[in-house]
N, C-alpha and C positions, 0 to 999 in steps of 0.2 A: 295817711301821708306817705308811708313807705310802700303801700301797695300800688306802685306805679312801675311802668316798664323801665324808666330810667334807673331806678334803684336795682331792679333785677339785672339790668345790663351792667351796672357798677360791680355787683358781686360776681357775675359771670366773667367779666373781664379780668378780675383778680384771679379767679379760678383758672382761666385759660393761661394767664401769664405764669402762674405757679406751675401748671402742668408742663408748659414749654420749658420753663427754667430748669425743672428737675430732670425730665426725661431727655430733652434734646440739649440741655446745657450741662448740668452737674455730672450726669452719668458719663457723658462723653469725655469730660475734662478729667475725671478721676480714674479712668479705666487703667492707665498704666501704673498709677500709684497704688491702686487696689491690688493689681497683679503683684507688684513688688512687695507689698506689705503682707499679703496672705498666700504667697507661694502658688500663684495661679498661672496657667498658660493663657495665651491669647485666645485659643479656642474656647476655653472656659469663660473668659470674659466676654467673648462674642455671644455665648449663650445668655449671659446676663442681659445684654442689649436686646436679644431676640425675645426674651421672656415677656416683654411689654406687648409686642404684637401678637404673641401666642394668646395672651389673656384677652386682648382686644377681639381677636377672631372668635374666641369661644363665647364671649359675653355680648357681642354686638347685637345679635339677633334676639335673644331673650330679653335683653335690657330694652331694646328699641320697641319690641312688641308689647311687653307688659307695661313698660313705662308710658307708651302711648295710650294705653287703656286706663292707666291710673293717674295719680297726681305727679306730674312731671317734676315740679320743684323738689318733692320729697326724694325722688330717685336721684336728682342732681345733687342734692345735699348729701345723701348717703354715699354717692360716688366720690365726692370731694373728701368726705370723711375717710373712705377706704384709701384714697390717695395719701392722706395724712398718715394713716397706719402704715402704708407701704414705705413712706419716708422714714418713719421711726424704726421699722424693721430693718431697713437698709443700713441704718447707723448702729445697729446692735453690736456688730463685731468690735467696734471701737471700745465699748464699755465692758465687754465680757472677755475679750482676749487680754493676755498679759501685755504690759507696756512694751513698746518697741525698744529693743536692746541695741545700743550702739557699741560696737567693738572699739576698745581703746588700745591700751598697750598689751592686751592679751594675745595679739596676733603677731608679736615680734618673733624673731628666730630664737628658739630656746634650745641650747645645746644639750641640756638634760631633759629627758623625756618625762616631764611631770604633768602632761596634759591628760585629761580624761577623754576617752574615746567613746564613752557611752552616750547613746542618744537621749536627749531630753524628751519628756512626754509632751512638752509644749510644741514640738516641731510638727508631729503628725496631726495636731488639732487645728492648725492654721488653715490648711487647704480645705478642711470640711466646712469652713464658713462660706464657701461658694454657694451652698444650698440656702443660706440666709439671704444672700444677694439675689439669688433666683426668685425666692419668695417675695422679697421686697419689690423687685421690678415687676413681678406678676401682679401684685396688688396695685401698682401704679397703673398698669394696663387695664385691669378690671375697673378701677375707680374712674378712669378717664373715658370709659366706653359711652356713658350717657352724655358727656359734655358737648360733643360736636354733633349729636343727633337730637336728643331731647332738648338741649339748650337752644339750638337754632330754631327748632320747632316751636318752643314756648315763646320765643321772641316774635316769631312770625305770626303766631296766633293772636297775640295781644297788642299788635301795633297796626296802624293804618298802612295801606298798601304802599304809599310813597315813603314812609318812614322805615319800614322793615329792612330794606336793603342797606340803609345807612347804619342802622343799629347793628346788623349782622356784620357789616364791614368793620365797624369799630371793634367788635368782639374778636374778629380774626386778626385785626391789627395788634391787639394786645397779645394774642397767641404767638405772633411773630416776634414781638419785642421780648417775650419770655426767654427764649434761647440766648439772645444777646446778653441779657442780664446774667443768665446762668454761666456763660463763658467768662464774663468779666469777674463776677463774684467768685466763681470756682477757681479761677487762676489766682485771685488774691488770697483765698483761703489756703491754697497750696504753698504759699510763702510762709505760712505759720506752721510751726512744728506740730506733728500729729498729737503729741501728748503735752501740749503747752499748758493744759489745764491742771496737770499733776506733776510736771517736771519744770524745774527752773531752766529757762532757755539760755540764761547767761552762762551756765556751766557746761553747755554743749560743746563738744569738740569738733562739730561739723556745722556747716551752714547750708543754705538752700542750693548752693552750687555743687555740693557733694553728691556723688552717685548713690550714697547711702541715705540721703535725705528722704524722709516721708512727710508730706505735708498734711494739713488738717482736712483730709478729704471728707470727713463726716459733718463738718460744720453746716454746709449748705442743706443737707438732708434734714438735719435736726431743726433748723430754723424754718425751712419750708413746711415741715410737718406741723409745727405750731401755727403757722399762718393758715395753712389749709384747714386745720381743725377749727380755727376761729371763723373762717369764711363759711364752713359747712352749716353752721347754726342759722344764720340769717337766711340762707338759701332755702333751708327746710321750712322756714316760716311763711313762705309765699303761698298763696292759695292756688288751686287748680287753674282758675281763670282770673285775670285781673279785671277790675271794673271797666266796662266799655268794650270788652272783647267780643261780645255778641254783635255789636254794631259793626266792628271791623270785619268780622266774618261775613256779615250780610253785604258789606261793601265789596268784598272780594268775590262773593257769589254773584253780585250784580255785574262786576267787571268781567266775569267769565261769560255770562250769557248775553251781554250787551254787544258782542261782536257779530251776532246774527249768523254765526257759523253753526253747523250741525255738530252736536256732541254725542258721544256714545254713552248710553245709559246702561248702567249695570247695577246689580244688587250687591249691597255691601256684604262681605263674606263674614259669616258667623264663626267665631273661634270653635274649632273642633268639628266643623261640618265637613261632609265629603266634598262639597263644592269647593271648599278652600283647597283641599289636596289636589283636586282635578285642575283647578286654576293654576296652582303653583307648578304642577307638572307640565301643563300646557305652556306656561311662560318659560319654563326652563328649556323646553324643546325649541321654542322660537328663538331664544337667545343663543343656545349652543349650536344651532344650525345657521347662524349668521356669521359668515367668515370674517367680515370687517370688524364686527364687535369682538370676536375671539382674538383676532390678531392685535387689536388695540389693547386688549387685556394682557396679552403676552408681552407687548411692548412696555406696558406699564410695569409689569413684573421685572423685566430686564433693567429698566431705569431705577426701579425701587431697590433692586439688589445692589446697584452701584451706590446709590445715595445712602442707603442704610450702612453699607460697609465703610464708606469713606467718613460718614458722620461719626461712626464709632471709633475708627482707628486712624483717621487723618492726624489728630494731635499726636498720637504715639509715633506715627511714621516720621513726621518732621522732627520730633523730639530725638529719635535715635539717628535719623539720617543726617541731621545738621548739628547734632550734639548740643541741644538746647535744654533748658529747664522745663519740667512738666508745665509749670505755670505760664512760661513764655510761649511754649508751643500751643497751649490752649487758647491764649489770647490771639495769637496769629490766626488760628483757624476761625475763631469767633469773628475777627475783623473781616474775614473772607466770606464765610458761609452765610452769615445773617443778612448782610446787605444784598448778596447775590441771590439768596433765596427769596427774600421779599421783593426785590427789584425785578428778578426774573419772572416771578409769578404775575406781578402787575403788568410787566411788558408783554407777556404772552397773551393775557386777556385783552390788553389794549390793541394789539395788532389784529386780533380777530374782529374787534369792533371797528377799528379804524378803516380796514379794507373790506368790511362786510363780507367775510369769507364764508363760503359754503363748505360742505364736508370735504370735498376734494381739495379745496384751497387750504383748509385747516390741516389735513394730513400732509400736504406738500410742505406747509410751514414746519410741522414737526420733523419731517424728514430733512428739510433744509437746515434746521438748527442743530440736528444730530450729526450730520455728516462732517461739519468742521471739527467736531470733537475728536475725530480720528487723528487729525494733525496735532491737536492740542495735547492729547494724552501722551504723545511721544516725548513730552518733557520728562517722563519717568526714565527715559534712556540716560538722562544725565543723573549721575549719582555721585555722592561723596566717597572718597577713598576711605577704606577702613584704617583706623588708627592702629599702628603695630601693637599687637598684644602677644607677649611672650608665651609660647606654648599653645596658642590658639590659632592665630593666622600667620605667625612667623616662628621659626625655631628660637630657642633661647640664644641670645648673643653669647659669644665666648666669655666664660667667667674667669674669675681670678685664678682658679686652679687649672685652667686650660682644658677642662673636660668638654667633650662634645656628646657625651652619652645622653640618650633620651629615654624616658620611661613613660608609657601611656597609662594614665591613672583612671581612665574611663570617661572623663569629661574634657581633659586637656593634657598636653605634654609638659613635663617638667624636666628639670636638669639636676644633676647630682650636686650642684653647688648648694642646694638646700636640703640635701638628704639628712643631714644631722640636725635639722631645725624642728623636725617632728610637726610639720604643718598640717592643718586640717582644711579640707575643701569646703567645710561648712562656714568658714569665716571669709566671706567675700568682702574685701576691703581694698579696692584697687588703688595702686599708687603709680605715679609717673616718675620714672627714673630720669637721671640726668641725660641719658641717651635717647630721650623722647620715646620710650617704649613703656607700655602699660604692663604691670605685673598684678597677678591675682590678689596678692596681699603683701604687706611688708615681710611676712614670713617667707613667702615664695620668692621674694626678691633678695632674701638672705639678710635682711636688715636686723641688726642686733641692738640698736639704740634708738631711742626717741629723743629728739632735740627739744628740750624744755622751752616753754613759752613761745613756741613758734606758731605763727598764724599765716597761712594754714599749716597744719602739722607737717613736720619734716622728720625724716629718718636718716640715720647715718650707719656707716659700716655695712653697706648692702653688698654682699659678696657676689651676687648674681648680675650686678649692673655693669661694673667696669673693672678693668685690670689696674686702673690708676686710683690710688687712695683719694685723690681730689674729686673723682667722679663717682664715688660710692655713696651717693645721696639719692633720696626719693622724696616726693611731695605727695601728700594725701590727695586722692582724686585721680580721674582719668586725664590723660594728656589732651591738650586742646586740639581741635580739628581745624585745619586751615581750608575750610570749604566756603566758597563765595557764591554758591548757586542759589541761595535762598531768595535774594531779590529777583531772580529770574523765575524761580519755581512758583512763588506765590501768585504773581499776576496771571500766569498761564493757567494755574490751577483754578483761579477765580473765574476765568473765562469758561472753563469746563463746567463749573458749578452754575454759572449764569445761564449758559445755553441749555443745560439740563432742566433748570427750573422754567425757562422760557417755554419749553415744550410741554410742561406738565398741565397747565390750564387749557391750552388748545386741545390737547389729547383727551382731556376729560370732557370738553365740550363736544368733540367729535363722537365720543362714546355715547353721549346722551342723544345726539341727533341721529345716529344711524340705527336706532331701535324704535319700534312702535311707541307712540306716545304713552299708551297705557302701561307699558312695561319699563319705563325709564327709571323709576325708583328701584325696581327690582334689579334692573341691569346695573345700576350703580352699586348696589349691595354685592352682587356677584363679582364685579370688577374689584371691589374693595377686598374681598376675601381672596381672590386669585392673586392679586398684586402682593398681598402679604404672605400667603402660603408659598408662593414661588419666588418672591422677591425679598421683602424686608425681613422675613424670618430667617431664611437660610443665608442672607447676605452677610451679616456680621460673623456668623459661624464660619463661612467660607473664607472671609478675609482673615479671621483669626488663625485658621488652619494654615493659610498661605504664609502668614507671618511666622508661625511656629516652625515651619520647616526650614526657615532661613536662620534659625538659632544655631550659634556655634558654641555657646557655653551656657549650660543649664545649671541652675541651682541644685545642689545635691544635698538633700535632707535625709540622712540615714538610708541612703541607697535609692531614694525616690526623687524624681525630678520635681522641682518647684517652678519658680518663674525663670524667665530667661535673662541672663546677664548681658550677653553680647550677641548682636545680630550681624549677619553679613549684609552690608549696605547694598552691594551690587545685586545680590539675589533678591533682597526685599524689594528693591526698586523695580526689578524686572518682573517679579510676581504681581506687583501692583499694575504694571503696564499690561500684563497678560489679561488680568481680570477686567481692567477698564476697557481694553480693546474688544474683548469677548462680549462684554455687556453692551457696548455701543454698536458692535456689529449686529447682535441679535435684535436690539431695538430698531436699528435702521432697516433690517430685513423685515421685521414685522410691520413697521410703518409702510414699507414698500408693498408688502403683500396686502395690507389693508386697503391701500389705494387701488391696487390691481383688481381685487375682488369686490370693490365697492359696487360696481354695476350689477353684480349678481346678488348683492346682499338684500335682504328684505327690509330695507331702511324705510323711513317714513317720508321719503321724498314724494312718493305717489300719494301718500295720505295727505300731505300738505297741498299738493296740486289739486286733489279732489276737493279739499276744503275750500280752496280759492274758487274753484269752478262752481261749487254750490253757493258760495257767497255771491258770485256774479248772477247766478240764476235767480237768487232771491232779490236781486236789485239793490243790494246794499251799497254797491259802488261799481264803477266801471273799471276797465282794465288799468287805465292810468291811475285811477284813484287807489286801486289796490296796491299798485307798485309804490306810489308815493307813501301810502300809509305804512307799507312794510318797511320802507326805508326809514321812516320816522321812528317806528318801533325799534329798529335796529340801533338807532342812535340813543334813544332814551332808555331802552332796557337791554343792556348787553346780554346776549344769549348765555354767555358763560355764567353770569351772576344769577340769572333767573333759574337756570337749569340746576345749579348746585343747591341753591336755597330750597327749590321745590322738591328736589330729590331727597335732601336731608329731612325736609318737612314730612314727606310721605313715609320715609324710612322710620323717622322718629314716632309717627303716629301708630306704627305697628300694624296697619291694615293694608290691604291691597285693593285699590279701586281702579277702575278703568277710566274714570273721569275724575275731575277735581279741579280746584282752583289753579294750582300750579301747572298742571299738565296742559290745560287749555292755553294758559299764558305762554307756555313753552311752544305750543303749536303756533301761536301768533308770531312769536319771535322767529320760528323756523321758516315761516313762509317767505322770508326775504332771502333765503340762502340759496335758492335755485333759480 
């Protein structure tokens, strides 16, 4: 009963949804929280995001090859199991590190020096947890490697020709829904206190609005790990082939040869043979000397760099730029990224089908939707003003003793008004003074008393805030920012994301069409590796580095920098503008060069024309009949869907053939493009 394609689709859909929920949802949502909790820089958190693609690049070829030769469900089940282990590993720091410590009255101004200046051993151990996060994300990437290669191949092999596209479409739809669930659930989990399982939340002196708040970032990974573990078992139980698969393969074989076109016959390559190496080297030379193909690869890398960087750090950017909670920022980005990603991908494929575009038309479409992004990314020129922070972006206001003396401590400037307070820079507990200026802590504001039963906490007798006794008060937390640009920023940012995803599917279709039919699966694999090695792997690291250099106040843990407390909004916004403009300029340039060099490229246009001519000579149809038949195929079988499914099929089978079901079908689709 359960050995049916519908049941396999059911379990694969859940696996795809969990993968998208964890990797593209939870990880992006909790990045800033993990930085704050474990004393990490944005560059280090960028490496966390890149670890997924590093593992995917390393595992794709061996997994696809050996998985194609073996039992695909077993490889898929083991992959989902590895993803579960990765989620458990990612949540380990929560259970092995000490409980998060909230500073209470210990950071007041103490006129007697009774503070300990010795470093705690717990401080240097927190930043070392970054290696645990690297490992967890690496396992996520390794486990997901077979999902979109062997999974698609298995469905295609065990379904009728007319049903496979629908099943694969449903599978990808669940993969798109996954990130949406991840953003929403991840944002909700961040509203829970990180140690709510061991600490009474009613006794907390802070709430989710406090800059010291750390949400339950680990919840999503723990639950998704359990779900992935349960899903892996039934997937492993499926056989190598489902009942009826041989009939479906025969139908597809019949579909290939019923077109009366001449096909190229080759000998299947035996693993380990010299012929395999010669064929691979020959295919590499053909592809690397195809300028259109290479420029499309570079364009994909430039776009992937931007997408990976913004996917990782867009929540953090709007969190700090617009003074939002981590959970609120994550939900805003989820509302923008998920519909724009899914809608843009669908719209790009629809436009290619609707206007029956050839390669030149497709590249022009990619160029046409990329150029408007230049105007849209100028939204980053609009930035929120920095909130005044005493000793960081403004000097200390004149204090009660009238002193204007400044002393540089290494991370920010302080004033003599707190000289006798014996303050520590390890206690970052920002307060907002009555003068609407942020102070590093109540101690650095000169506050000597805590007003009991105040909510939020309030402090009195703050000597660094005002010269008037009535104004010597401070309130826990940062001062509010009066920035009204968010309703303008989000729609324009959504347009950038939408146009970027609109270009993604046509660009992939153009890539598959501009190479010889027998090399399309190999070409897709090469583009996949190039786009990640030059795009989505360095992207988050580059974005993280650009964010780090805008930091104005680093956490100081025993002389070592931890996470960043305060960023310069103007510099951060301008850095995002620079990287977005650079990426869009490069992608536009590469699309333009791909269009210019197309005439010289060894594309399969001549191959398709030759195929049509041979069909005419065989008397299968006249010229008009061929044209009408080509148009009909273009409507019924969108080139982009066929090409992707076929290429993933071939890649998942792990062998290299010069003919096959999917490639000849691609050839039929391509005949209408010129």
